[in-house]
C-alpha positions in Angstrom: -89.8 -73.4 -3.9 -88.4 -70.5 -5.9 -90.6 -67.8 -7.6 -88.9 -66.3 -10.6 -89.4 -62.6 -11.0 -87.4 -62.0 -14.1 -84.6 -63.4 -16.4 -82.6 -61.2 -18.6 -79.4 -61.3 -20.6 -76.7 -59.3 -22.4 -74.0 -60.0 -24.9 -70.5 -60.2 -23.5 -67.1 -61.3 -25.0 -65.4 -64.6 -24.3 -61.6 -65.2 -24.0 -61.1 -65.1 -27.8 -62.9 -61.8 -28.1 -66.0 -63.4 -29.6 -69.5 -62.8 -28.3 -71.2 -65.0 -25.8 -74.2 -64.7 -23.4 -74.5 -63.7 -19.8 -77.9 -64.2 -18.1 -79.3 -62.9 -14.8 -82.0 -64.5 -12.8 -84.0 -62.6 -10.2 -86.3 -64.2 -7.6 -89.3 -62.5 -6.0 -87.4 -62.3 -2.7 -84.7 -60.2 -4.3 -82.1 -63.0 -4.8 -80.1 -62.1 -7.9 -77.5 -64.2 -9.7 -75.8 -64.2 -13.1 -73.9 -66.7 -15.2 -71.9 -66.6 -18.4 -71.6 -69.4 -20.9 -68.5 -70.6 -22.8 -68.2 -71.5 -26.5 -66.1 -74.1 -28.3 -63.8 -73.9 -31.4 -63.4 -77.7 -31.7 -67.1 -78.7 -31.8 -68.7 -82.1 -32.4 -71.4 -82.4 -35.1 -74.0 -83.6 -32.5 -73.6 -80.6 -30.2 -76.6 -78.4 -29.4 -76.6 -75.3 -31.6 -75.4 -71.9 -30.5 -77.5 -69.2 -32.0 -75.4 -66.6 -33.8 -76.6 -63.5 -35.6 -75.1 -64.2 -38.9 -74.5 -60.5 -39.7 -71.1 -60.4 -41.4 -70.7 -56.6 -40.6 -70.7 -57.3 -36.9 -68.2 -59.8 -35.3 -68.1 -61.6 -38.6 -71.5 -63.0 -38.0 -70.8 -64.3 -34.5 -72.9 -61.9 -32.6 -75.3 -63.2 -29.9 -78.0 -60.5 -29.9 -80.6 -62.9 -31.2 -79.9 -65.3 -28.3 -80.0 -62.4 -25.9 -83.3 -61.2 -27.3 -84.7 -64.7 -26.9 -83.9 -64.6 -23.2 -85.2 -61.1 -22.7 -88.4 -61.7 -24.6 -89.6 -65.4 -25.0 -87.8 -67.1 -22.1 -88.6 -64.3 -19.6 -92.2 -64.4 -20.7 -92.4 -68.1 -20.0 -90.6 -68.0 -16.7 -91.5 -64.7 -15.0 -94.0 -65.3 -12.2 -93.5 -69.0 -12.2 -92.9 -70.9 -9.0 -90.6 -73.9 -9.4 -88.9 -76.4 -7.0 -86.2 -78.0 -9.2 -83.7 -77.3 -12.0 -85.5 -79.8 -14.3 -88.6 -77.7 -14.3 -86.8 -74.6 -15.6 -84.9 -76.5 -18.2 -88.1 -78.3 -19.4 -89.8 -75.0 -19.9 -87.1 -73.6 -22.2 -86.9 -76.9 -24.1 -90.6 -77.0 -24.7 -90.5 -73.3 -25.7 -87.7 -74.0 -28.2 -89.4 -77.1 -29.7 -86.3 -78.3 -31.6 -84.1 -81.3 -30.8 -80.8 -79.3 -31.0 -82.1 -76.1 -29.4 -81.5 -74.2 -32.6 -84.5 -71.9 -32.4 -83.7 -70.1 -29.1 -80.0 -71.2 -29.1 -78.2 -73.5 -26.8 -76.3 -70.5 -25.5 -79.6 -68.9 -24.4 -80.8 -72.2 -22.8 -77.6 -72.8 -20.8 -77.2 -69.2 -19.6 -80.6 -69.3 -18.1 -80.1 -72.8 -16.7 -76.9 -71.7 -14.9 -78.2 -68.4 -13.7 -81.2 -70.2 -12.1 -78.9 -72.7 -10.4 -76.7 -70.0 -9.0 -79.7 -68.1 -7.7 -81.0 -71.2 -6.0 -77.7 -71.7 -4.2 -77.8 -68.1 -3.0 -81.4 -68.4 -1.9 -80.5 -71.6 0.0 -77.4 -69.9 1.4 -75.2 -72.8 0.4 -72.1 -72.8 -1.8 -72.7 -73.5 -5.5 -70.7 -76.7 -5.3 -73.0 -77.9 -2.5 -76.1 -77.0 -4.5 -74.7 -79.0 -7.5 -74.0 -82.0 -5.1 -77.6 -81.8 -3.9 -78.8 -81.9 -7.5 -77.1 -85.2 -7.8 -78.4 -86.4 -4.4 -74.9 -87.3 -3.3 -72.5 -86.0 -0.6 -69.3 -84.1 -1.3 -66.5 -86.7 -1.5 -63.4 -85.6 -3.5 -61.9 -82.8 -5.6 -61.3 -83.5 -9.3 -57.7 -84.1 -10.4 -56.6 -81.4 -12.9 -55.5 -82.3 -16.4 -53.7 -79.2 -17.5 -52.9 -78.0 -21.1 -49.2 -77.8 -21.8 -48.8 -77.9 -25.6 -51.5 -77.0 -28.2 -52.1 -77.7 -31.9 -55.2 -78.4 -34.0 -58.0 -75.8 -34.0 -56.7 -74.3 -30.8 -53.4 -73.2 -32.4 -53.9 -72.5 -36.0 -53.5 -76.2 -37.1 -49.7 -76.0 -36.5 -49.8 -79.7 -35.5 -52.7 -82.1 -36.0 -53.0 -83.1 -32.3 -55.1 -80.6 -30.4 -53.6 -80.7 -26.9 -51.0 -82.5 -24.9 -51.8 -82.1 -21.2 -49.9 -82.8 -17.9 -51.6 -84.8 -15.1 -50.0 -84.3 -11.7 -50.6 -87.9 -10.6 -48.5 -87.9 -7.4 -50.0 -84.6 -6.1 -52.4 -85.0 -3.1 -53.9 -81.5 -3.3 -55.0 -78.9 -5.9 -52.3 -76.6 -4.5 -49.6 -79.2 -5.2 -51.0 -80.0 -8.6 -50.8 -76.4 -9.7 -47.3 -76.0 -8.3 -46.0 -79.1 -10.1 -47.7 -77.9 -13.3 -46.1 -74.5 -13.0 -42.7 -76.1 -12.7 -43.3 -78.1 -15.9 -44.8 -75.2 -17.8 -41.8 -73.0 -17.0 -39.4 -75.8 -18.1 -41.4 -76.2 -21.3 -41.2 -72.5 -22.1 -37.4 -72.5 -21.7 -37.2 -75.7 -23.8 -39.2 -74.3 -26.8 -37.2 -71.1 -26.7 -34.0 -73.1 -27.0 -35.3 -75.8 -29.4 -37.6 -73.8 -31.6 -36.2 -70.3 -31.2 -39.6 -68.8 -30.3 -41.2 -66.9 -27.4 -43.8 -68.8 -25.3 -46.8 -67.8 -27.4 -50.0 -69.5 -26.3 -53.1 -70.9 -28.0 -56.8 -70.5 -27.2 -56.5 -72.4 -23.9 -53.1 -71.0 -22.9 -51.0 -74.0 -24.1 -47.6 -73.4 -25.6 -47.8 -73.6 -29.4 -44.4 -74.0 -31.1 -44.3 -75.5 -34.6 -43.7 -79.1 -33.8 -42.1 -81.1 -36.6 -44.5 -84.0 -36.0 -47.1 -85.1 -33.4 -44.7 -87.3 -31.5 -42.4 -84.3 -30.8 -45.2 -82.9 -28.6 -45.0 -86.0 -26.3 -41.2 -86.1 -26.3 -40.9 -82.4 -25.5 -43.5 -82.8 -22.7 -41.5 -85.7 -21.1 -38.3 -83.6 -21.4 -40.0 -80.6 -19.7 -41.2 -82.8 -16.8 -37.7 -84.2 -16.3 -36.1 -80.7 -16.5 -38.6 -79.6 -13.8 -37.1 -82.2 -11.5 -40.2 -84.5 -11.7 -40.5 -88.1 -12.8 -42.6 -88.7 -16.0 -45.4 -91.2 -15.2 -44.7 -91.2 -11.5 -45.1 -87.5 -10.5 -46.5 -86.2 -13.7 -48.2 -88.2 -16.5 -49.6 -87.1 -19.8 -53.0 -86.9 -21.5 -53.7 -86.1 -25.1 -56.7 -84.6 -26.9 -56.2 -86.1 -30.4 -59.4 -84.4 -31.8 -59.1 -86.8 -34.8 -62.4 -85.8 -36.4 -60.6 -82.6 -37.6 -58.1 -84.5 -39.6 -60.3 -87.4 -40.7 -61.3 -87.5 -44.4 -63.2 -89.9 -46.5 -60.0 -91.7 -47.2 -58.7 -92.0 -43.6 -56.8 -90.0 -41.0 -54.4 -87.4 -42.5 -51.8 -87.4 -39.7 -49.1 -85.1 -40.9 -47.9 -86.5 -44.2 -49.3 -89.9 -43.6 -52.8 -91.2 -44.5 -53.9 -93.9 -42.0 -56.9 -96.2 -42.1 -58.7 -96.8 -38.7 -56.8 -100.0 -37.7 -53.5 -98.3 -38.4 -54.6 -95.2 -36.5 -55.3 -97.5 -33.5 -51.9 -99.0 -33.8 -50.3 -95.5 -33.8 -52.3 -94.5 -30.7 -51.3 -97.7 -29.0 -47.7 -97.0 -29.8 -47.9 -93.6 -28.2 -49.5 -95.1 -25.1 -46.6 -97.6 -24.9 -43.8 -95.2 -25.5 -45.0 -92.3 -23.3 -46.7 -92.0 -19.9 -50.2 -91.5 -21.4 -53.0 -92.0 -18.8 -55.8 -90.5 -20.9 -56.5 -90.4 -24.7 -59.4 -88.3 -25.9 -61.1 -88.6 -29.3 -58.5 -90.9 -30.7 -60.9 -91.7 -33.6 -63.4 -89.7 -35.6 -66.8 -89.0 -34.0 -68.6 -91.3 -36.5 -66.0 -94.1 -36.6 -68.2 -96.2 -34.4 -67.1 -99.5 -35.9 -63.5 -99.0 -34.6 -64.0 -97.3 -31.2 -64.6 -100.6 -29.4 -61.3 -101.9 -30.7 -59.5 -98.8 -29.6 -60.9 -99.2 -26.1 -60.0 -102.9 -26.0 -56.5 -102.1 -27.2 -55.8 -99.5 -24.5 -57.8 -101.2 -21.7 -56.1 -101.1 -18.3 -53.4 -98.8 -19.6 -55.0 -95.5 -20.8 -58.4 -94.0 -20.4 -60.4 -93.8 -23.6 -62.2 -90.5 -23.5 -65.2 -89.5 -25.7 -65.7 -85.8 -26.5 -66.9 -85.3 -30.1 -68.0 -88.9 -30.1 -70.4 -88.3 -27.2 -71.2 -84.6 -27.1 -72.6 -85.0 -23.6 -75.6 -86.4 -25.3 -77.4 -89.3 -23.5 -78.4 -91.0 -26.7 -74.8 -91.2 -27.9 -73.6 -92.2 -24.5 -76.0 -95.1 -24.4 -74.8 -96.3 -27.8 -71.1 -96.0 -26.7 -71.9 -98.0 -23.5 -73.7 -100.7 -25.5 -70.7 -101.0 -27.9 -68.0 -100.7 -25.3 -66.6 -97.7 -27.2 -65.2 -95.7 -24.4 -64.7 -95.6 -20.6 -64.6 -91.9 -19.9 -67.1 -89.1 -20.6 -65.8 -85.6 -21.3 -68.7 -83.6 -20.0 -69.2 -80.2 -21.5 -72.5 -78.7 -20.4 -72.9 -76.4 -23.4 -72.7 -79.4 -25.7 -76.2 -80.4 -24.5 -77.4 -77.0 -23.4 -78.8 -77.4 -19.9 -77.7 -78.6 -16.4 -80.5 -81.2 -16.1 -79.6 -82.9 -19.4 -75.9 -82.8 -18.5 -76.8 -84.4 -15.2 -78.6 -87.2 -17.1 -75.5 -87.7 -19.2 -73.2 -87.8 -16.2 -75.4 -90.4 -14.4 -75.5 -92.6 -17.5 -71.7 -92.6 -17.6 -71.4 -93.3 -13.9 -73.9 -96.3 -14.0 -71.7 -97.7 -16.8 -68.7 -97.6 -14.5 -67.1 -94.8 -16.5 -65.0 -92.0 -15.3 -66.2 -88.4 -15.9 -64.0 -85.4 -16.8 -65.7 -82.0 -16.4 -64.4 -79.8 -19.2 -64.2 -76.1 -20.1 -64.2 -74.8 -23.7 -61.7 -72.9 -25.8 -63.8 -69.8 -25.6 -64.3 -69.2 -21.8 -65.2 -66.3 -19.5 -64.0 -65.3 -16.0 -67.1 -67.1 -14.5 -65.9 -69.9 -12.3 -69.1 -72.1 -12.0 -67.3 -75.0 -13.7 -65.1 -75.5 -10.7 -68.1 -75.8 -8.4 -69.7 -78.2 -10.9 -66.7 -80.5 -11.0 -66.6 -80.7 -7.2 -70.4 -81.0 -6.8 -70.7 -83.7 -9.4 -67.7 -85.6 -8.2 -65.7 -85.2 -11.4 -62.7 -87.6 -11.6 -60.8 -85.0 -13.6 -61.3 -81.4 -14.5 -60.0 -80.0 -17.8 -59.8 -76.2 -17.9 -56.8 -75.3 -20.0 -53.3 -74.1 -19.0 -52.2 -72.2 -15.9 -52.2 -68.9 -17.8 -55.0 -66.5 -18.8 -57.6 -65.2 -16.4 -60.5 -67.2 -17.8 -58.6 -70.4 -16.9 -57.1 -69.2 -13.6 -60.5 -68.2 -12.3 -61.5 -71.9 -12.2 -58.2 -73.0 -10.7 -58.4 -70.2 -8.1 -61.9 -71.3 -7.3 -60.7 -74.9 -6.8 -58.1 -73.6 -4.3 -60.9 -71.7 -2.4 -63.1 -74.9 -2.3 -60.1 -77.0 -1.2 -59.4 -74.5 1.7 -63.1 -74.5 2.7 -63.8 -78.2 2.5 -60.5 -80.0 3.0 -61.8 -82.6 0.6 -59.1 -85.0 -0.7 -58.0 -85.1 -4.3 -59.5 -88.0 -6.2 -57.1 -90.9 -6.7 -56.0 -91.6 -10.2 -57.3 -93.7 -11.9 -59.9 -94.9 -9.4 -63.3 -93.4 -10.3 -65.1 -91.3 -7.8 -68.0 -93.4 -6.4 -71.6 -92.6 -7.4 
């Protein structure tokens, strides 16, 4: 049992220089813990709503003072002095206080900041690592470390729409440790930086998540250059290092179809294009290949790529149990991209994760484009037995904090890296 003395918050800045929320939870025994929440640039329509101030004179309307005030005033009043025994109780109090389906009154950023701060305080009060506390929330032992999928090239909303595809990522598939995964990725990243300097005559400028962002002539050049970078690093494409892609197709989908560069494709033709990429390049994971509301064609995409490439739902699913159930019924995907701030609380994200597991899906635990130096995501990915973790590139401190935390956890636990593509057991 934990008795909450106080919750409070302040506005801080994320990795893009935009405001976000940091919350602190204090128990009556003096245990104190804080947590910061991320924010996304490429967001699904069904995501829980971040509360922003809307004042154009301050941070172009992106301020979070209203969300902070809601924690300091309303949420604190509801939780201070309350004795609880589980995460679900705290999250239920804030949901009931909010009273909206999408958390728009208090703000999903306020809900999640309190949810995370409470979880970290519980771990400290129990004197266990945060990853162990997360595993206990799931009622499962620690089994494996998640396999990193690491941003190499960026386009889409993460890189000024220079290329329609949002991210091409490397997956160190032959690595047996987090340490080796990062070393292999470093080699590929450095090769890629040299490659784009020679090929595109540009310095290695990076996008929101640290990926390299040259002006690719077409989407397929992202794959071809990634394969070349792997080879120049002395590694074997598809054997040592494979590729993953975040298509983020909702952002170039129109009423007339998919505007992929200078081509306008209908859904069946888009599926053919995705299948061609999977055939020609070592793609082991394909995220948001179709628009978030193109439900009629997602089952065909999954059927087409079955046994070859994971079909990942991000904007399609939004870590929302209702949308996950629909996708399971339709056979629309086989992997959940879990972003806790899409649903707004740990207990609801847990429900989403369990739904995916019971359907036999894999789960990728993901960061957002606007991150902070807080490293709780690494603990979550270990505690909830994530098959993959998607943090961003191996540059920028808000990304490296998660990778460095994984190295610490690997050293402390000696857990094995999850085998690709076998799902971690429930």
